N, C-alpha and C positions, 0 to 999 in steps of 0.2 A: 504494500500500500504506500510505503514511503517513496518508492521509486516512481509511482504514478503521480504522486503529489509534486515531487521534484520535477518530473517531466513537464507537468502542466505549468508550473511556475516558470521554468526555463523557456517554455514555448511562449508564454505571455511576454516575457522580457524580450525575446527575439522579435515578436510581432511589433513591439514598440519601436524597433530599429528600422522597420520597413518603411521605405519611401513610396507612398501610394501615388499612383498617377492621378492627375487632375481630370475633371469631367471632360475637358476639351481634348486632352490626350487620348482618353478612352474612345471618345466619339470619332476622332481622327483615325485612330487605329482600326476601329470597327468599319469605317467607310473604306479604308484600304483593303481590308479583308473581303468585304462584300463585293467590291468592284473587281478585285483579283479573281475571286471565285466565279463571278459572272463571266468574265472574259475567258477564263479557263474552260468553263462549261460550254461556251459558244464554240471555242476552238475544238474541243473534243467532239462536240456534236457535228461540226463541219467535217472533221476527219472521219468520223463514223459514217456519215452520209456518203462521203466520197468513196470510202472503202466498200460500202454496200453496193454502190453503183458500179464500181470496178469489178466486183465479184459477179454481179448480174451480167455484165458485159462478157465476162469470160465464160460463164455457164449459160 
């Protein structure tokens, strides 16, 4: 039980040292992730479409 209490106290102390991002930083990072994901999905969709058309032409 003592180990658990010590662990919780040390965890709390470490969390006080964390530099949390601001709301603007989080929103900016979220936008980058969403836009990157959308672009990647479009590119993969286009590649898939072209590969399917290519296979259809062969067979």
